C-alpha positions as CSV (number, residue, x, y, z in Angstrom):
1,M,-11.6,-3.5,-121.3
2,R,-9.7,-2.2,-124.3
3,S,-6.9,-0.8,-122.1
4,R,-6.6,-4.2,-120.3
5,V,-6.2,-6.0,-123.6
6,L,-3.5,-3.6,-124.7
7,T,-1.7,-4.0,-121.4
8,Q,-1.7,-7.8,-121.9
9,I,-0.4,-7.5,-125.4
10,L,2.4,-5.1,-124.2
11,V,3.4,-7.6,-121.5
12,I,3.6,-10.5,-124.1
13,V,5.7,-8.4,-126.4
14,L,8.1,-7.3,-123.7
15,T,8.5,-10.9,-122.4
16,Q,9.3,-12.1,-125.9
17,E,11.9,-9.4,-126.3
18,A,13.5,-10.2,-123.0
19,R,13.7,-13.9,-123.9
20,A,15.3,-13.0,-127.2
21,Q,18.0,-11.2,-125.3
22,V,19.0,-14.4,-123.3
23,P,21.4,-16.7,-125.2
24,A,19.8,-19.9,-126.0
25,S,21.4,-23.1,-124.5
26,P,23.0,-25.5,-127.1
27,A,20.5,-28.0,-128.5
28,D,20.8,-31.5,-127.3
29,T,22.2,-32.5,-130.6
30,S,25.0,-29.9,-130.6
31,I,28.6,-31.0,-130.6
32,V,31.1,-28.8,-128.8
33,P,34.7,-28.6,-130.2
34,W,37.3,-30.3,-128.0
35,S,39.3,-27.1,-127.7
36,A,36.2,-25.2,-126.4
37,L,35.8,-27.3,-123.2
38,S,36.2,-25.8,-119.8
39,A,38.6,-28.6,-118.8
40,R,40.1,-31.7,-120.5
41,P,38.2,-35.0,-119.8
42,R,40.3,-37.8,-118.4
43,L,40.6,-41.1,-120.1
44,L,39.4,-43.6,-117.5
45,D,40.9,-46.6,-119.3
46,T,44.1,-47.4,-117.2
47,T,45.4,-49.9,-119.8
48,S,48.7,-48.8,-121.4
49,A,48.2,-47.1,-124.7
50,G,44.5,-47.1,-124.1
51,G,44.1,-50.7,-125.0
52,I,45.4,-50.3,-128.5
53,R,47.7,-53.1,-129.7
54,Y,50.4,-53.0,-132.3
55,P,49.4,-55.4,-135.2
56,S,51.8,-58.3,-135.0
57,L,52.1,-58.7,-138.7
58,L,53.3,-55.1,-139.1
59,F,55.5,-55.3,-136.0
60,D,57.2,-58.4,-137.4
61,A,57.6,-56.7,-140.8
62,N,59.2,-53.7,-139.1
63,V,56.4,-51.3,-140.4
64,A,55.6,-48.1,-138.5
65,G,52.7,-45.8,-139.1
66,V,50.2,-43.2,-137.9
67,V,46.4,-43.1,-137.7
68,R,44.4,-40.0,-137.2
69,L,40.8,-40.3,-136.1
70,E,37.9,-38.2,-134.7
71,T,35.2,-39.5,-132.5
72,I,32.2,-38.2,-130.6
73,I,31.9,-38.7,-126.8
74,D,28.5,-38.2,-125.1
75,R,27.7,-36.2,-121.9
76,N,28.7,-39.2,-119.8
77,G,32.1,-39.6,-121.5
78,A,31.3,-42.7,-123.6
79,V,32.3,-43.1,-127.2
80,E,29.2,-43.0,-129.3
81,A,28.6,-46.1,-131.4
82,G,29.4,-45.7,-135.1
83,R,30.9,-42.2,-134.6
84,I,34.6,-43.0,-135.2
85,R,35.8,-41.3,-138.3
86,V,39.1,-42.1,-140.0
87,I,40.9,-38.9,-141.2
88,S,44.0,-40.6,-142.4
89,S,45.9,-43.9,-142.0
90,T,49.1,-45.4,-143.3
91,H,47.8,-49.0,-143.2
92,D,44.4,-50.8,-142.8
93,L,45.8,-53.0,-140.0
94,F,46.7,-49.9,-138.0
95,T,43.2,-48.5,-138.7
96,S,41.6,-51.6,-137.3
97,A,43.8,-51.6,-134.2
98,A,43.1,-48.0,-133.5
99,R,39.4,-48.4,-134.0
100,N,39.1,-51.4,-131.8
101,G,40.9,-49.7,-128.9
102,V,39.2,-46.3,-129.2
103,S,35.7,-47.9,-129.4
104,Q,36.3,-49.2,-125.8
105,W,37.4,-45.8,-124.3
106,R,35.5,-44.1,-121.6
107,F,36.2,-40.5,-120.4
108,S,35.1,-38.4,-117.5
109,P,32.2,-36.2,-118.5
110,P,33.2,-33.3,-120.9
111,P,32.5,-30.0,-119.1
112,L,31.5,-26.6,-120.5
113,D,30.4,-23.8,-118.2
114,G,29.1,-26.0,-115.5
115,R,27.3,-28.6,-117.6
116,N,28.2,-31.7,-119.4
117,V,28.2,-31.7,-123.2
118,R,28.9,-33.8,-126.3
119,T,32.3,-33.2,-127.9
120,A,34.3,-34.2,-130.9
121,V,37.7,-35.6,-129.9
122,P,40.7,-35.5,-132.4
123,I,42.9,-38.6,-131.8
124,T,46.4,-39.4,-133.2
125,V,47.8,-42.9,-132.8
126,T,51.5,-43.3,-133.6
127,F,52.9,-46.8,-134.0
128,I,56.6,-46.5,-133.3
129,L,59.6,-48.7,-134.2
130,P,63.3,-48.1,-133.8
131,T,65.1,-46.6,-136.9
132,E,68.4,-48.3,-135.9
133,P,68.1,-52.0,-136.6
134,A,71.1,-53.0,-134.5
135,A,69.9,-51.2,-131.3
136,P,68.1,-52.9,-128.5
137,W,64.6,-51.6,-127.7
138,R,62.2,-50.8,-124.9
139,E,58.5,-50.7,-125.0
140,V,56.6,-47.4,-125.6
141,A,53.0,-47.2,-124.4
142,S,51.6,-43.8,-123.5
143,V,48.5,-41.6,-123.7
144,G,48.7,-37.8,-123.6
145,I,45.8,-35.3,-123.6
146,D,46.0,-31.6,-124.5
147,S,43.9,-28.9,-126.2
148,S,44.6,-30.5,-129.6
149,G,43.2,-33.9,-128.7
150,V,44.3,-37.3,-127.5
151,H,47.8,-38.6,-128.5
152,V,48.7,-42.3,-128.2
153,S,52.1,-43.7,-128.8
154,I,52.7,-47.5,-128.9
155,G,55.5,-49.7,-130.0
156,T,59.2,-49.7,-129.3
157,E,62.1,-47.2,-129.3
158,A,65.8,-47.6,-129.5
159,I,67.9,-47.6,-126.2
160,P,70.8,-45.2,-126.5
161,R,74.1,-47.0,-126.6
162,D,76.5,-46.3,-123.7
163,S,80.0,-46.3,-125.3
164,T,81.7,-45.9,-121.9
165,V,81.0,-49.4,-120.6
166,V,83.1,-52.5,-121.3
167,A,81.7,-56.0,-121.7
168,T,82.6,-58.5,-119.1
169,P,83.0,-62.2,-120.1
170,A,80.6,-63.3,-117.3
171,D,77.8,-60.9,-118.3
172,A,78.3,-61.7,-122.0
173,R,77.9,-65.4,-121.2
174,E,74.8,-64.9,-119.1
175,A,73.2,-62.7,-121.8
176,T,73.9,-65.4,-124.4
177,I,72.4,-68.1,-122.3
178,A,69.3,-66.0,-121.7
179,A,68.9,-65.5,-125.5
180,L,69.3,-69.2,-126.1
181,S,66.7,-70.0,-123.5
182,E,64.2,-67.6,-125.1
183,L,64.8,-69.1,-128.6
184,M,64.2,-72.7,-127.4
185,P,61.0,-74.3,-128.5
186,R,58.1,-74.3,-126.0
187,K,58.1,-78.1,-126.1
188,T,61.1,-80.1,-124.7
189,A,61.8,-81.6,-128.2
190,A,60.9,-81.2,-131.8
191,T,58.3,-83.5,-133.3
192,D,61.1,-85.7,-134.6
193,G,62.9,-85.8,-131.3
194,A,66.0,-83.7,-132.1
195,V,66.7,-80.1,-130.9
196,C,70.4,-79.1,-131.3
197,V,72.1,-76.0,-129.9
198,G,75.0,-74.2,-131.6
199,W,77.4,-72.0,-129.6
200,F,79.6,-69.5,-131.3
201,G,83.2,-70.5,-131.9
202,P,85.1,-72.9,-134.1
203,S,83.6,-76.1,-132.7
204,R,80.1,-74.8,-132.5
205,A,79.6,-76.9,-129.4
206,A,78.2,-75.3,-126.2
207,P,80.3,-75.5,-123.1
208,P,79.3,-78.4,-120.8
209,D,78.1,-76.1,-118.0
210,V,75.9,-74.1,-120.4
211,L,74.4,-77.3,-121.9
212,R,73.6,-78.6,-118.4
213,R,71.7,-75.3,-117.6
214,L,69.8,-75.4,-120.9
215,R,68.8,-79.0,-120.3
216,R,67.0,-78.1,-117.1
217,Q,64.4,-76.5,-119.5
218,H,64.9,-78.9,-122.4
219,P,66.1,-82.3,-121.2
220,S,66.4,-83.8,-124.7
221,L,68.6,-80.9,-126.1
222,R,71.7,-82.1,-128.0
223,N,75.0,-80.3,-128.4
224,A,76.3,-79.4,-131.8
225,D,78.9,-82.2,-131.8
226,H,76.2,-84.8,-131.1
227,C,73.5,-83.6,-133.4
228,P,72.1,-85.9,-136.1
229,P,72.9,-85.0,-139.8
230,T,70.6,-82.6,-141.6
231,Y,69.1,-84.0,-144.7
232,Q,67.8,-80.7,-146.0
233,S,64.1,-81.5,-146.1
234,Q,63.3,-78.0,-147.4
235,I,64.6,-78.7,-150.9
236,L,64.1,-81.5,-153.4
237,R,67.3,-83.6,-153.6
238,L,67.9,-85.2,-157.1
239,D,70.5,-87.7,-158.3
240,S,72.6,-87.3,-161.5
241,L,69.6,-88.5,-163.6
242,G,67.2,-86.0,-162.1
243,Q,65.4,-88.6,-160.0
244,P,64.5,-87.8,-156.4
245,I,66.8,-89.3,-153.8
246,K,65.0,-91.2,-151.1
247,R,65.7,-90.2,-147.6
248,P,67.7,-92.8,-145.7
249,P,65.5,-94.8,-143.2
250,G,65.2,-93.0,-139.9
251,A,66.7,-89.8,-141.3
252,I,65.6,-86.6,-139.6
253,D,66.1,-82.9,-139.9
254,P,67.0,-81.6,-136.5
255,L,65.9,-78.2,-135.2
256,W,69.0,-76.0,-134.9
257,I,69.2,-73.1,-132.5
258,D,72.4,-71.0,-133.0
259,V,73.6,-67.7,-131.4
260,N,76.4,-65.3,-132.1
261,P,78.6,-63.6,-129.5
262,A,76.7,-61.1,-127.3
263,E,77.3,-57.4,-128.0
264,I,77.2,-55.0,-125.1
265,W,74.9,-52.0,-125.4
266,T,74.6,-50.7,-121.8
267,R,75.9,-52.1,-118.5
268,D,72.7,-54.1,-118.1
269,S,71.7,-54.9,-121.6
270,Y,73.3,-56.9,-124.4
271,V,72.3,-57.7,-128.0
272,V,72.4,-61.3,-129.2
273,H,71.7,-62.3,-132.8
274,G,70.5,-65.9,-133.3
275,S,68.7,-68.2,-135.7
276,V,66.2,-71.1,-135.5
277,G,65.9,-73.4,-138.4
278,R,65.4,-76.9,-139.9
279,G,66.9,-78.2,-143.1
280,T,67.9,-75.2,-145.2
281,L,65.4,-72.7,-143.9
282,Y,66.3,-70.5,-141.0
283,T,64.5,-67.7,-139.1
284,I,66.8,-64.9,-137.9
285,Y,66.2,-63.2,-134.5
286,K,67.5,-60.3,-132.6
287,C,67.4,-60.8,-128.8
288,V,67.9,-58.2,-126.1
289,A,69.1,-59.7,-122.9
290,R,68.7,-57.5,-119.8
291,R,69.9,-57.9,-116.2
292,E,67.1,-58.3,-113.8
293,P,66.7,-55.7,-110.9
294,S,68.1,-58.3,-108.5
295,G,71.3,-58.3,-110.5
296,K,71.5,-62.1,-110.4
297,E,69.5,-63.2,-113.4
298,W,69.2,-62.2,-117.1
299,K,66.1,-62.3,-119.2
300,A,65.9,-62.0,-123.0
301,T,63.2,-60.8,-125.4
302,C,63.6,-61.9,-129.1
303,V,62.0,-60.5,-132.2
304,R,62.1,-62.0,-135.7
305,T,64.2,-59.9,-138.2
306,G,64.2,-62.1,-141.3
307,T,64.7,-65.5,-142.9
308,S,67.7,-67.2,-144.5
309,V,68.2,-70.2,-146.9
310,A,71.4,-72.1,-146.4
């Protein structure tokens, strides 16, 4: 009897020692470092830049920046709610944009030695803008994954200038028309019924064929030489005694859309500077006109670069 008890005790001790020699599996609550994974999970969101959008206020203000985050993804690859930690950020609006995008991410399951695990993902989101103000731009939207984490780039970058190409009058004209079309108001006329176009040159009047083409989009468009007078509604006009001058009956402040000569950048892209304003207040734009793949049409994209008071 005694020997049987001793044998049972010995078996229990040996079993416990054997179990102690087997490495324990990570607890369910453990978080594996991103760099320790057997393979990198794929980001299943196919949206460019992972669905992160450049804040329009910062884009218009020409502000670039960087946000560094860390989040936890579960064994199924989903971002865990409330587990996005901000490590550093150059602006609160960038932080909000990065958080909103990352919170919607979904990865393939994170693997480690044949099983799926929870993991901490370092994330860097870079908001890019061109450093050369005069240069045209192209959109940047990319997501890269490596052993150091997830890297998102979003914004625009400068297009290198091709100094070997020479502008042609026909291309410069088409680029200018494309910029004018993009700067036109979405309605066919301003609320007071006058939208006027200004072409570069001494007379400021657009060529007749250009005006005909623009009127297909805006039938009520007026040329510079037939535009109503501007009564400068943005400032208070006073007489010699300091009394406000009443506006003449029926006086209006037409909406003016002006462009400068197109500047060639590459064979298929030109830069056109323009303005849109009423009275004495004008918004300045930089437009990039690009030749369409068909080679027959030009399309322009315009961004606001500042304001001016005449």
